[in-house]
C-alpha positions in Angstrom: 0.0 0.0 0.0 1.4 3.4 -0.9 2.1 5.8 1.9 -0.9 8.1 2.8 -0.7 11.8 2.6 -1.4 13.8 5.7 -3.5 16.9 5.3 -3.3 17.3 9.1 -3.1 15.2 12.3 -6.8 14.5 12.0 -7.0 13.9 8.2 -5.3 11.2 6.2 -5.8 10.4 2.5 -4.8 7.0 1.1 -4.3 6.3 -2.6 -6.6 3.8 -4.3 -5.9 0.1 -3.9 -5.1 -1.8 -7.1 -7.4 -4.5 -8.3 -6.7 -8.0 -7.0 -7.8 -11.5 -7.8 -10.5 -13.0 -5.6 -9.1 -16.2 -3.9 -12.1 -17.2 -1.8 -10.3 -16.4 1.4 -11.2 -13.7 3.9 -11.0 -10.1 2.6 -9.0 -8.8 5.6 -5.6 -10.2 6.7 -5.7 -9.4 10.4 -8.1 -10.3 13.2 -9.1 -6.6 13.7 -9.6 -6.2 9.9 -11.8 -9.3 10.0 -13.8 -7.7 12.9 -14.5 -4.7 10.7 -15.7 -6.9 7.9 -17.9 -8.9 10.3 -19.5 -5.7 11.6 -20.3 -4.8 7.9 -21.6 -8.3 6.9 -23.7 -8.9 10.1 -25.3 -5.5 9.9 -26.2 -5.8 6.2 -29.7 -6.5 4.9 -28.9 -7.9 1.5 -26.1 -10.5 0.9 -26.3 -9.9 -2.9 -25.4 -6.2 -2.5 -22.4 -7.2 -0.3 -21.2 -9.7 -2.9 -21.3 -7.0 -5.6 -19.6 -4.5 -3.3 -16.8 -6.9 -2.6 -16.4 -7.4 -6.3 -16.2 -3.7 -6.8 -13.5 -3.5 -4.2 -11.5 -6.4 -5.7 -11.6 -4.8 -9.1 -10.3 -1.5 -7.8 -13.4 0.6 -8.3 -12.8 2.5 -5.0 -10.8 5.8 -5.5 -8.6 7.5 -2.9 -9.9 7.1 0.7 -9.9 10.0 3.1 -10.2 9.2 6.9 -11.2 11.8 9.5 -12.6 11.4 13.0 -15.9 9.5 12.7 -15.8 9.4 8.8 -14.5 7.4 5.9 -15.0 9.1 2.5 -14.3 8.0 -1.1 -15.7 8.0 -4.6 -16.8 4.6 -6.0 -17.2 3.9 -9.7 -20.4 2.1 -10.3 -22.2 1.1 -13.6 -22.6 4.7 -14.6 -19.9 7.0 -16.0 -20.0 9.4 -13.0 -18.7 7.9 -9.7 -20.8 8.0 -6.5 -19.8 9.9 -3.3 -19.8 7.4 -0.4 -19.4 8.0 3.3 -19.2 5.5 6.2 -19.7 7.0 9.6 -18.6 5.6 13.0 -19.2 7.1 16.4 -16.2 8.8 18.0 -15.2 8.3 21.6 -16.1 10.7 24.4 -13.3 12.0 26.6 -14.1 9.4 29.3 -13.9 6.5 26.9 -10.5 7.8 25.6 -9.3 8.0 29.2 -10.2 4.3 29.8 -8.6 3.2 26.6 -5.4 5.1 27.2 -5.2 3.8 30.8 -5.6 0.2 29.5 -2.9 0.8 26.8 -0.4 2.2 29.2 -0.9 -0.7 31.7 1.5 -2.8 29.6 4.6 -1.6 27.7 3.9 -4.4 25.2 0.7 -2.6 24.1 2.6 0.6 23.1 5.3 -1.5 21.3 2.6 -3.5 19.4 0.8 -0.3 18.3 4.1 1.2 17.0 4.7 -2.0 15.1 1.2 -1.6 13.5 -0.3 -4.5 15.5 -3.5 -4.4 17.6 -3.3 -6.6 20.7 -6.5 -8.6 21.4 -6.3 -7.6 25.1 -6.3 -3.9 24.2 -9.4 -4.2 22.0 -11.2 -6.0 24.9 -10.4 -3.3 27.5 -14.0 -2.3 28.1 -14.1 0.4 25.4 -15.8 -0.6 22.1 -12.8 0.1 19.9 -14.0 -2.2 17.1 -17.4 -1.7 15.6 -20.2 -4.2 16.1 -23.2 -5.0 13.8 -25.1 -1.8 13.2 -22.3 0.5 14.3 -21.3 1.4 10.7 -23.5 4.1 9.1 -23.0 4.0 5.3 -24.3 6.8 3.1 -24.1 7.0 -0.8 -25.2 9.5 -3.4 -26.6 6.6 -5.6 -30.4 6.0 -5.8 -30.1 2.5 -4.2 -31.8 2.4 -0.8 -30.1 -0.8 0.3 -28.3 -1.0 3.6 -25.6 -0.9 2.6 -25.7 -0.3 -1.1 -22.9 -2.0 -3.2 -20.9 1.2 -3.4 -20.8 1.6 0.4 -20.0 -2.1 0.8 -17.1 -1.7 -1.5 -15.7 1.2 0.6 -16.2 -0.8 3.8 -14.2 -3.7 2.4 -11.4 -1.5 1.3 -11.3 0.2 4.7 -10.6 -3.2 6.2 -7.4 -3.3 4.1 -6.4 0.1 5.5 -7.0 -1.2 9.1 -4.8 -4.3 8.2 -1.9 -2.1 7.4 -2.3 0.5 10.2 -4.6 0.1 13.3 -4.1 3.8 14.0 -6.6 4.4 11.2 -9.2 2.9 13.5 -8.1 5.2 16.4 -8.4 8.2 14.0 -11.9 7.1 13.2 -12.6 7.0 16.9 -11.5 10.6 17.2 -7.7 11.0 17.8 -4.7 11.0 15.5 -1.6 8.8 15.8 0.7 11.5 17.3 -1.9 12.5 19.9 -2.3 8.9 21.0 1.4 8.2 21.2 2.1 11.4 23.1 -0.7 10.7 25.6 0.6 7.1 26.1 4.2 8.4 26.6 3.0 10.9 29.3 0.9 8.3 31.1 3.8 5.8 31.1 6.3 8.3 32.4 3.9 9.5 35.1 3.3 5.9 36.3 7.0 5.2 36.4 7.8 8.3 38.4 4.9 7.6 40.8 6.1 4.1 41.4 9.7 5.3 42.0 8.4 8.0 44.4 6.3 5.5 46.4 9.1 3.1 47.0 10.8 3.3 50.4 14.5 4.1 50.1 16.6 1.1 51.0 19.1 1.5 53.8 22.7 1.7 52.6 24.9 -1.1 53.8 28.2 -0.2 55.5 30.5 -0.5 58.4 33.1 1.6 60.3 36.6 1.8 58.7 38.2 0.4 61.8 36.0 -2.6 61.8 36.8 -3.2 58.1 40.5 -3.7 58.7 40.3 -5.9 61.8 41.6 -9.5 60.9 38.8 -12.0 61.0 37.9 -15.4 59.6 35.5 -15.2 56.7 32.7 -17.8 56.3 32.8 -20.1 53.4 30.9 -19.0 50.4 27.5 -20.7 49.9 27.1 -23.3 47.3 26.1 -21.9 43.9 22.4 -22.1 43.1 21.3 -24.8 40.6 20.9 -23.5 37.1 17.3 -22.7 36.0 15.6 -25.4 33.9 15.3 -23.0 31.0 16.0 -19.4 30.2 13.3 -16.9 31.1 11.5 -14.6 28.7 12.9 -11.1 28.4 10.7 -8.1 29.4 8.7 -6.2 26.8 10.6 -3.2 25.4 8.6 0.0 24.7 9.5 1.9 21.6 10.7 5.5 21.8 11.2 8.0 19.1 14.8 7.7 17.9 15.4 4.7 20.1 16.3 1.2 19.2 13.7 -1.2 17.6 11.9 -3.1 20.4 11.6 -6.2 18.2 15.4 -6.2 17.6 16.0 -5.8 21.4 13.7 -8.7 22.2 15.5 -10.8 19.6 18.9 -10.0 21.0 17.9 -10.5 24.6 16.1 -13.8 24.0 19.2 -15.1 22.1 21.6 -13.9 24.7 19.6 -15.6 27.5 19.5 -18.9 25.6 23.3 -18.7 24.9 24.0 -17.9 28.6 21.9 -20.7 29.8 23.7 -23.2 27.5 27.0 -21.9 28.7 26.0 -22.2 32.3 24.6 -25.7 32.0 27.1 -27.3 29.5 30.2 -25.1 29.7 30.0 -24.4 25.9 28.7 -21.6 23.8 26.7 -23.3 21.0 27.3 -20.5 18.5 30.9 -19.5 19.3 32.3 -21.1 16.1 29.6 -19.9 13.7 30.5 -17.5 10.8 28.6 -14.3 10.4 26.4 -15.9 7.7 25.7 -19.0 9.8 24.7 -16.9 12.8 22.4 -14.7 10.7 20.7 -17.9 9.4 20.4 -19.2 13.0 18.8 -16.0 14.2 16.3 -15.9 11.4 15.5 -19.6 11.9 14.6 -18.9 15.5 11.5 -16.9 14.5 8.1 -18.8 14.0 8.1 -20.8 10.8 4.7 -19.9 9.4 3.0 -16.6 8.6 5.8 -14.0 8.5 4.8 -10.9 10.3 5.9 -7.4 9.4 8.5 -7.5 12.2 9.9 -10.8 11.0 10.1 -9.6 7.4 12.1 -6.6 8.7 14.4 -8.9 10.6 15.0 -11.0 7.4 15.7 -7.9 5.4 18.2 -6.5 8.0 20.1 -9.8 8.4 20.3 -10.3 4.6 21.6 -6.8 4.1 24.2 -7.2 6.9 25.6 -10.4 5.3 25.5 -9.3 1.7 22.8 -11.8 0.7 19.2 -11.5 -0.6 16.1 -12.3 1.5 15.4 -15.2 -0.9 18.8 -16.7 -0.2 18.3 -16.2 3.5 14.8 -17.9 3.4 16.3 -20.9 1.6 19.1 -21.1 4.1 16.6 -20.9 7.0 14.8 -23.9 5.5 18.1 -25.9 5.4 18.9 -24.8 9.0 15.5 -26.0 10.2 16.1 -29.3 8.4 19.5 -30.1 9.9 21.1 -27.1 11.7 24.7 -26.2 10.6 25.0 -29.6 8.8 21.9 -28.9 6.9 23.2 -25.5 5.8 26.5 -27.1 4.7 24.5 -29.6 2.6 22.7 -26.7 0.9 25.7 -24.6 0.0 28.7 -27.0 -0.3 28.7 -29.8 -2.9 31.5 -32.4 -2.2 32.7 -35.7 -3.5 32.0 -38.5 -1.0 34.2 -41.5 -0.9 33.1 -44.9 -2.2 30.7 -46.7 0.0 27.5 -45.2 1.4 27.0 -43.0 -1.6 27.5 -45.8 -4.1 25.1 -48.1 -2.2 22.3 -45.6 -2.3 21.3 -46.1 -6.0 20.8 -49.9 -5.7 18.7 -49.2 -2.5 16.5 -46.8 -4.4 16.1 -49.2 -7.3 15.2 -52.0 -4.8 12.4 -49.7 -3.5 10.9 -49.5 -7.0 12.2 -46.0 -7.5 13.8 -44.9 -10.9 17.6 -44.5 -11.4 18.6 -41.3 -9.8 21.3 -39.3 -11.6 24.6 -38.7 -9.5 26.5 -35.5 -9.3 29.0 -35.0 -6.5 27.0 -35.8 -3.4 23.6 -35.3 -5.1 21.3 -37.9 -6.5 18.5 -36.4 -8.7 15.2 -38.0 -9.8 15.1 -38.3 -13.6 12.0 -36.1 -13.6 14.0 -33.4 -11.9 11.5 -32.8 -9.0 13.2 -34.7 -6.2 16.8 -34.8 -5.0 18.8 -36.5 -2.3 22.0 -35.0 -0.9 24.5 -36.9 1.3 25.9 -34.8 4.1 29.3 -35.1 5.8 27.3 -36.4 8.8 26.4 -39.5 6.7 22.7 -38.5 6.6 20.6 -38.1 3.5 18.8 -34.8 3.0 15.7 -34.6 0.7 15.1 -31.6 -1.6 12.2 -30.7 -3.9 11.9 -28.5 -7.0 9.4 -27.8 -9.7 10.0 -30.3 -12.5 12.6 -28.8 -14.9 13.5 -25.9 -12.6 16.8 -25.8 -10.8 15.2 -24.3 -7.7 15.9 -26.8 -4.9 14.4 -26.4 -1.4 15.0 -28.6 1.7 12.1 -30.8 2.6 11.5 -33.5 5.2 13.8 -35.0 7.9 17.4 -36.2 7.4 17.7 -40.0 7.5 20.6 -42.5 7.4 18.6 -44.4 4.7 18.1 -42.7 1.4 14.6 -44.3 1.0 13.6 -43.1 4.5 14.6 -39.5 3.6 12.0 -39.5 0.8 9.2 -40.7 3.2 6.3 -38.3 3.2 7.4 -36.3 0.1 4.9 -36.0 -2.8 5.3 -38.4 -5.6 8.9 -39.9 -5.1 7.9 -43.0 -7.1 6.6 -41.4 -10.2 8.6 -42.3 -13.2 
């Protein structure tokens, strides 16, 4: 989505979305965007008008969208040459509601960090203030003669507004009456005031000390206590609030979590598990530590930063992460370093594959490739077989499955390994 223009703190204009292909999935990509769509669909009186409005939105019939407190405005192209002027109204918060919302947001530093990262925590939306609209809360109005509630043009604008909310939940806060800077400044003041109040209310701790004469008197010191047993696992780091000009809270969380895990391993085993890794291997390890499905905006930013720091592309990093998750450093070596294995295990692999009714795989260095070019086995220096997949005829190999000492076992669970 292109960046919006700011006509003022309380007015934002977003360029029109391009058309997109309907894929049958939900229109919004976040849970709060879905909640907006649900409010639209459950408050509608005619499903057919909703379907046509969704089609208008997908085909890019909604022009630039302007958002101000309590109002979303756009022109929507219908069946006639002249577009229709469409508004969707939503009630703004009273001052008392804003106070409750800001108090709830300032209760946890993670709330502020999530908002700055363009995320809406579920707990913040359920803080007792109706942040998200419910059925009947959206008030659509259109200059067309259709008296439906909503008409297809208003439905199209509502659907496109859900995409705005996906990208930036501050759009929803602006609809409720306050701009992004106003909300952030208010949260910063509340957070600072609470921190100062907590520090003021704490009783000062007595300073330990003794007389200088007592300090130099010879005396027998007691034995040091036995060290405490190490914890069973490293603890989670605290949530880091974002500050203008300060470090990225997501990056701080990543570094703190990784440092805690390394310290715990060093304490319990006496070894640093990543001390011998190269810069590239360590970047792949850090990226592989993130969840493996559904990359968030923060994770995509991490991938981009790590790839840039190592002189690689994000696509190369993503492939390396898949290899690391398959077999750790050994899996990454199998991805990047072909080698010539000695006679023995590698030579016995082809008869084993033929005995399993598989076709004759083509050898190259430590690779065995299916004649159709869609499956491949790679022998690692750890004597394990690693399976790879590619589109037939494309030299685009991605690690799949689990390493196995048996080449046939490494192909277990992959699609179509026995096809001629």
